[in-house]
C-alpha positions as CSV (number, residue, x, y, z in Angstrom):
1,X,-17.3,-29.1,-25.9
2,X,-21.0,-29.1,-26.8
3,X,-21.5,-32.5,-25.3
4,X,-20.0,-31.6,-21.9
5,X,-22.4,-31.4,-19.0
6,X,-23.0,-28.0,-17.4
7,X,-21.2,-27.5,-14.1
8,X,-23.6,-27.5,-11.2
9,X,-23.0,-24.4,-9.0
10,X,-24.8,-24.1,-5.7
11,X,-25.4,-21.4,-3.1
12,X,-28.1,-21.0,-0.5
13,X,-31.7,-20.1,-1.2
14,X,-33.7,-17.2,0.4
15,X,-32.1,-13.8,1.0
16,X,-28.7,-13.0,-0.4
17,X,-25.9,-10.7,0.4
18,X,-23.0,-9.0,-1.4
19,X,-20.5,-11.8,-0.6
20,X,-22.5,-14.5,-2.4
21,X,-23.3,-12.2,-5.3
22,X,-19.6,-11.4,-5.9
23,X,-18.6,-15.0,-5.3
24,X,-21.0,-16.0,-8.0
25,X,-19.8,-13.2,-10.3
26,X,-16.2,-14.3,-9.8
27,X,-17.0,-17.9,-10.8
28,X,-19.0,-16.7,-13.8
29,X,-16.1,-14.6,-15.1
30,X,-13.9,-17.7,-14.7
31,X,-16.4,-19.9,-16.5
32,X,-16.8,-17.4,-19.4
33,X,-13.0,-17.1,-19.8
34,X,-12.7,-20.8,-20.0
35,X,-15.8,-21.5,-22.0
36,X,-17.3,-23.6,-19.2
37,X,-21.1,-24.0,-19.2
38,X,-22.8,-23.8,-15.8
39,X,-26.1,-23.8,-14.0
40,X,-26.7,-22.1,-10.7
41,X,-29.0,-23.7,-8.0
42,X,-30.1,-21.8,-5.0
43,X,-31.0,-24.4,-2.4
44,X,-30.2,-25.7,1.1
45,X,-31.0,-29.3,0.1
46,X,-28.0,-31.3,1.3
47,X,-28.4,-33.9,-1.5
48,X,-28.1,-31.2,-4.2
49,X,-25.2,-29.6,-2.4
50,X,-23.2,-32.8,-2.2
51,X,-23.6,-33.5,-5.9
52,X,-22.6,-30.0,-6.9
53,X,-19.3,-29.1,-8.7
54,X,-19.0,-25.7,-6.9
55,X,-20.6,-24.7,-3.6
56,X,-20.3,-21.3,-2.0
57,X,-21.8,-19.6,1.1
58,X,-23.6,-22.8,2.1
59,X,-22.7,-26.4,3.0
60,X,-20.5,-25.9,6.1
61,X,-17.2,-26.7,4.3
62,X,-14.2,-24.7,3.2
63,X,-11.9,-26.7,1.0
64,X,-10.8,-25.0,-2.2
65,X,-9.4,-28.2,-3.6
66,X,-12.9,-29.5,-4.0
67,X,-14.4,-26.1,-4.7
68,X,-16.3,-25.7,-1.4
69,X,-16.3,-22.1,-0.2
70,X,-18.4,-21.7,3.0
71,X,-17.5,-19.7,6.0
72,X,-20.4,-20.3,8.3
73,X,-19.0,-23.3,10.2
74,X,-18.1,-22.7,13.9
75,X,-14.4,-22.3,13.2
76,X,-15.0,-20.0,10.2
77,X,-12.7,-20.2,7.2
78,X,-9.7,-18.2,8.3
79,X,-8.7,-14.6,8.6
80,X,-6.3,-12.3,6.7
81,X,-3.2,-11.0,8.3
82,X,-5.1,-7.8,9.2
83,X,-7.8,-9.8,11.1
84,X,-10.6,-9.5,8.5
85,X,-12.2,-12.9,8.3
86,X,-13.0,-14.5,5.0
87,X,-16.6,-14.7,3.6
88,X,-17.5,-16.5,0.4
89,X,-16.3,-13.8,-2.0
90,X,-12.9,-13.6,-0.4
91,X,-12.6,-17.4,-0.5
92,X,-13.6,-17.7,-4.1
93,X,-11.4,-14.8,-5.1
94,X,-8.4,-16.3,-3.3
95,X,-8.5,-19.3,-5.6
96,X,-9.9,-17.9,-8.9
97,X,-8.8,-14.3,-8.6
98,X,-5.2,-15.1,-9.8
99,X,-6.6,-17.0,-12.8
100,X,-8.6,-13.9,-13.8
101,X,-5.7,-11.5,-13.2
102,X,-2.9,-13.3,-15.2
103,X,-1.4,-14.3,-11.8
104,X,-0.5,-10.7,-11.1
105,X,-0.4,-10.7,-7.3
106,X,-0.5,-6.9,-7.2
107,X,-3.8,-6.8,-9.0
108,X,-5.2,-9.8,-7.1
109,X,-4.3,-8.1,-3.8
110,X,-5.6,-4.8,-5.0
111,X,-9.1,-6.3,-5.7
112,X,-9.0,-8.1,-2.4
113,X,-8.2,-4.9,-0.5
114,X,-10.7,-2.7,-2.3
115,X,-13.6,-5.1,-2.9
116,X,-13.4,-8.4,-1.2
117,X,-12.2,-7.3,2.2
118,X,-14.9,-4.6,2.7
119,X,-17.6,-7.0,1.6
120,X,-16.3,-9.9,3.6
121,X,-15.9,-7.7,6.7
122,X,-19.5,-6.6,6.7
123,X,-20.8,-10.1,6.1
124,X,-18.9,-11.3,9.1
125,X,-20.1,-8.3,11.3
126,X,-16.8,-6.5,11.3
127,X,-16.9,-2.7,11.1
128,X,-14.3,-1.1,8.9
129,X,-15.5,2.5,9.3
130,X,-16.2,4.7,12.2
131,X,-20.0,5.3,12.8
132,X,-21.2,8.8,13.4
133,X,-24.6,10.1,14.5
134,X,-26.2,11.4,11.3
135,X,-29.8,11.0,12.3
136,X,-30.4,7.7,10.7
137,X,-28.3,8.4,7.5
138,X,-26.2,5.4,6.4
139,X,-23.8,4.8,3.5
140,X,-25.7,3.3,0.6
141,X,-23.0,1.6,-1.5
142,X,-22.9,-2.0,-2.8
143,X,-24.9,-3.3,0.1
144,X,-27.7,-0.8,-0.5
145,X,-27.9,-1.9,-4.2
146,X,-28.1,-5.6,-3.1
147,X,-30.7,-4.8,-0.5
148,X,-32.9,-3.1,-3.1
149,X,-33.3,-6.4,-4.9
150,X,-34.4,-8.3,-1.8
151,X,-38.0,-9.4,-1.5
152,X,-40.0,-7.6,1.3
153,X,-43.4,-7.9,2.8
154,X,-45.9,-9.7,0.6
155,X,-43.0,-10.5,-1.9
156,X,-41.2,-12.6,0.7
157,X,-42.6,-15.9,-0.7
158,X,-41.5,-15.2,-4.2
159,X,-38.5,-16.9,-5.7
160,X,-35.5,-14.6,-5.7
161,X,-33.5,-16.4,-8.4
162,X,-34.2,-13.8,-11.1
163,X,-33.2,-10.9,-8.8
164,X,-30.0,-12.8,-7.7
165,X,-28.9,-13.4,-11.3
166,X,-29.6,-9.8,-12.3
167,X,-27.2,-8.7,-9.6
168,X,-24.7,-11.3,-10.6
169,X,-24.7,-10.1,-14.2
170,X,-24.4,-6.5,-13.1
171,X,-21.6,-7.0,-10.6
172,X,-19.8,-9.3,-13.0
173,X,-19.4,-6.3,-15.2
174,X,-18.3,-4.2,-12.3
175,X,-15.7,-6.8,-11.3
176,X,-14.4,-7.2,-14.8
177,X,-14.0,-3.5,-15.1
178,X,-12.3,-3.3,-11.7
179,X,-9.7,-5.9,-12.8
180,X,-9.0,-4.0,-16.0
181,X,-8.8,-0.8,-14.0
182,X,-6.5,-2.3,-11.4
183,X,-3.8,-3.2,-13.9
184,X,-3.8,0.6,-14.8
185,X,-4.0,1.5,-11.2
186,X,-0.8,-0.5,-10.4
187,X,1.0,1.4,-13.2
188,X,-0.3,4.7,-11.8
189,X,0.9,3.9,-8.3
190,X,4.4,3.3,-9.7
191,X,4.4,6.6,-11.6
192,X,3.2,8.6,-8.6
193,X,6.0,7.0,-6.5
194,X,8.4,8.1,-9.2
195,X,7.0,11.6,-9.2
196,X,7.5,12.0,-5.5
197,X,11.0,10.6,-5.5
198,X,12.1,12.8,-8.4
199,X,10.5,16.0,-7.1
200,X,12.8,18.5,-5.4
201,X,9.8,20.2,-3.8
202,X,8.2,17.6,-1.6
203,X,5.4,19.9,-0.5
204,X,3.9,20.2,-4.0
205,X,4.2,17.1,-6.1
206,X,3.5,17.5,-9.9
207,X,2.0,14.5,-11.8
208,X,1.8,15.2,-15.5
209,X,-1.2,13.0,-16.2
210,X,-4.8,12.5,-15.1
211,X,-4.8,10.6,-11.8
212,X,-7.7,9.7,-9.4
213,X,-7.7,10.5,-5.7
214,X,-7.4,6.9,-4.6
215,X,-4.0,6.1,-6.0
216,X,-2.7,9.5,-4.9
217,X,-3.7,8.9,-1.3
218,X,-2.5,5.3,-1.4
219,X,1.1,6.4,-2.3
220,X,1.4,9.9,-0.9
221,X,-0.3,9.5,2.4
222,X,2.9,7.9,3.8
223,X,4.8,11.1,3.1
224,X,3.9,13.7,5.7
225,X,5.6,16.5,3.9
226,X,3.2,16.5,0.9
227,X,0.6,19.3,1.1
228,X,-0.7,19.5,-2.5
229,X,-0.7,17.6,-5.7
230,X,-0.7,19.3,-9.1
231,X,-1.9,17.0,-11.8
232,X,-3.5,16.9,-15.2
233,X,-7.3,17.0,-15.2
234,X,-8.7,16.2,-18.7
235,X,-7.9,19.4,-20.7
236,X,-7.1,21.4,-17.6
237,X,-4.9,21.1,-14.5
238,X,-5.9,20.6,-10.9
239,X,-4.6,21.2,-7.4
240,X,-5.6,18.6,-4.8
241,X,-5.1,19.1,-1.1
242,X,-3.5,16.1,0.5
243,X,-5.8,14.4,3.1
244,X,-4.5,13.6,6.6
245,X,-5.2,10.0,6.0
246,X,-6.9,8.0,3.2
247,X,-10.0,7.2,5.4
248,X,-11.0,10.8,6.0
249,X,-11.8,14.0,4.1
250,X,-9.8,16.2,6.4
251,X,-7.0,18.0,4.6
252,X,-3.5,18.5,5.8
253,X,-3.7,22.0,4.6
254,X,-6.9,23.2,3.0
255,X,-7.0,25.8,0.2
256,X,-7.6,29.4,1.3
257,X,-11.2,30.0,2.6
258,X,-11.5,33.1,0.4
259,X,-11.4,30.8,-2.7
260,X,-14.3,28.6,-1.6
261,X,-16.9,28.1,-4.4
262,X,-15.5,30.8,-6.6
263,X,-15.2,30.5,-10.4
264,X,-13.6,32.1,-13.3
265,X,-13.3,35.9,-13.0
266,X,-14.1,35.9,-9.2
267,X,-11.5,33.3,-8.5
268,X,-9.0,35.0,-10.8
269,X,-9.5,38.2,-8.9
270,X,-9.0,36.8,-5.5
271,X,-6.0,34.7,-6.4
272,X,-4.3,36.8,-9.1
273,X,-4.0,33.7,-11.3
274,X,-5.2,34.6,-14.7
275,X,-6.4,31.2,-15.8
276,X,-8.0,30.0,-12.6
277,X,-11.3,28.2,-13.2
278,X,-12.9,26.8,-10.1
279,X,-12.3,26.1,-6.4
280,X,-14.4,23.5,-4.5
281,X,-16.5,24.7,-1.5
282,X,-14.8,22.0,0.7
283,X,-11.4,23.6,-0.2
284,X,-9.7,20.3,-1.4
285,X,-9.7,21.0,-5.1
286,X,-8.9,23.9,-7.4
287,X,-8.7,23.9,-11.2
288,X,-6.8,26.1,-13.7
289,X,-6.4,25.9,-17.5
290,X,-2.6,25.4,-17.4
291,X,0.0,23.6,-15.4
292,X,1.6,27.0,-14.6
293,X,-1.8,28.3,-13.3
294,X,-2.4,25.2,-11.1
295,X,1.2,25.5,-9.8
296,X,0.6,29.1,-8.9
297,X,-2.5,28.2,-7.0
298,X,-0.7,25.5,-5.0
299,X,2.1,27.9,-4.1
300,X,-0.3,30.6,-3.0
301,X,-2.2,28.1,-0.9
302,X,1.0,26.9,0.7
303,X,1.9,30.3,2.0
304,X,-1.6,31.3,3.0
């Protein structure tokens, strides 16, 4: 192995975006897993591109058989069934994602849905969220982090290789964690589905373990009868108001207005629940010390 040549990996020089950062992170995870040594080149030199082992986001060719992953050619590189076109991250993930996820299609598709598709969409100029007039306020997110590493002004002539690789290392860790988390997420989705199907009361669903909002909304948003979820929350129990749909913060039925922002004794007095701890100002979350207390809060909210 020590005498094997390093694989030559090429992407374009100049400014960079989230799709090429994550494409590179995906390849690096694959190389690490398979103990493959590599060297990244950031260039637009056609001679270097032709001799490379892997090329992404440059070169004008998409052919996964020869590890070419560009989407800038006039015909693009294809679209998903929902219409979101592929960028370099999605193209690389389509080939190497299964090899990083033990060929678990549920996990591969989960990462594509939650990470690759939003990144690919923005790189292709496709909006996946509804803009509102907030006086010049924009979501920061992954693209804000990537933008922070771009050279500006008098820095523009500086080489950006170091900045690019710092982001690759960082987001490689994020991607690795997301893969690990996705395996758990798939199990969680199954358990939430079971909780709904086995519950006699469909308006209040009890889930006897800690669960994040994403999987809850993914499963239960398709059931219009669900108003609240009662679930474990570390050492306590929580009541979560079901959203009208996964893309908004609007609740199907908010918690009572009189609970907003109240804690401990004040919340206990207004609700009559002796172990109530906290209610969020936005009326989507309330916490109690016990399952019984959280259940009582949900039942009170339901009849309010």
